[in-house]
C-alpha positions as CSV (number, residue, x, y, z in Angstrom):
1,M,17.5,-3.2,-23.3
2,Y,14.2,-2.3,-21.6
3,C,13.1,-3.8,-18.3
4,A,9.5,-3.4,-17.1
5,V,9.1,-2.5,-13.4
6,D,5.9,-2.9,-11.4
7,R,4.1,0.4,-10.7
8,F,3.8,-0.6,-7.0
9,T,5.3,-2.8,-4.5
10,W,2.9,-4.1,-1.9
11,K,2.6,-6.3,1.2
12,V,-0.2,-7.4,3.4
13,I,0.6,-7.1,7.1
14,K,-1.6,-9.0,9.6
15,D,-1.6,-8.7,13.3
16,P,-2.2,-12.2,14.7
17,D,-3.4,-10.8,18.1
18,T,-6.2,-8.8,16.6
19,S,-6.7,-10.6,13.3
20,S,-6.7,-7.2,11.5
21,S,-4.7,-6.5,8.4
22,V,-3.4,-3.6,6.4
23,T,-1.9,-3.6,2.9
24,I,1.0,-1.2,2.3
25,F,1.6,0.1,-1.2
26,V,4.8,1.9,-2.2
27,V,4.8,3.8,-5.5
28,N,7.8,2.4,-7.5
29,N,8.7,5.4,-9.5
30,P,11.9,7.4,-8.7
31,H,11.1,9.9,-11.4
32,L,8.0,11.5,-9.9
33,D,7.8,15.2,-9.4
34,V,4.5,15.3,-7.4
35,V,2.8,12.8,-5.1
36,P,0.4,10.8,-7.2
37,K,-3.3,10.6,-6.5
38,N,-4.4,7.4,-4.5
39,D,-6.9,5.6,-6.7
40,L,-6.4,2.3,-4.9
41,C,-8.2,2.8,-1.6
42,T,-9.2,5.0,1.3
43,D,-5.7,5.8,2.8
44,I,-5.5,4.8,6.5
45,C,-1.8,5.6,7.1
46,S,-2.7,8.3,9.6
47,E,-4.6,5.7,11.7
48,L,-1.5,3.4,12.1
49,S,0.8,4.4,14.9
50,W,3.7,2.4,13.5
51,V,3.7,4.3,10.3
52,T,6.4,6.8,11.3
53,W,8.1,7.5,8.0
54,D,7.2,10.3,5.6
55,I,4.6,8.6,3.4
56,A,4.8,11.5,0.8
57,D,8.5,11.3,0.3
58,I,8.9,10.9,-3.4
59,R,12.6,10.0,-3.3
60,K,12.0,7.1,-0.9
61,G,8.6,6.0,-2.3
62,V,5.2,7.4,-1.7
63,T,3.2,5.1,0.6
64,F,-0.5,4.3,0.8
65,C,-2.0,2.2,3.6
66,C,-5.2,0.4,2.7
67,N,-7.8,-1.7,4.4
68,T,-7.1,-5.2,3.1
69,R,-10.7,-6.1,2.8
70,E,-11.4,-3.0,0.7
71,L,-8.6,-4.0,-1.6
72,K,-9.8,-7.6,-1.9
73,D,-13.2,-6.4,-2.9
74,K,-11.9,-3.8,-5.3
75,I,-8.6,-4.9,-7.0
76,L,-7.1,-7.9,-5.3
77,P,-9.8,-10.6,-5.5
78,F,-7.1,-13.4,-5.5
79,L,-6.1,-12.6,-1.9
80,P,-6.9,-15.5,0.4
81,N,-9.4,-14.9,3.2
82,E,-6.6,-15.6,5.7
83,A,-5.1,-12.3,4.7
84,L,-8.1,-10.4,5.9
């Protein structure tokens, strides 16, 4: 039996105090040998003080941090404006 798995898991995180948001993508592929190229967005993980894990850890899932507005314009047009 074959079961399809999404390429990424992702979540929009919004700070209600500043009304800013970020979208976190984790690559969902435990069989990687190298960190994949980020074709989704301009990665902003280094700008986020709370991202303290190794974002390039292939075993735990490579992480990309994206500006939510950029993603809405580029690949997630269905996101509600409240997510921005």
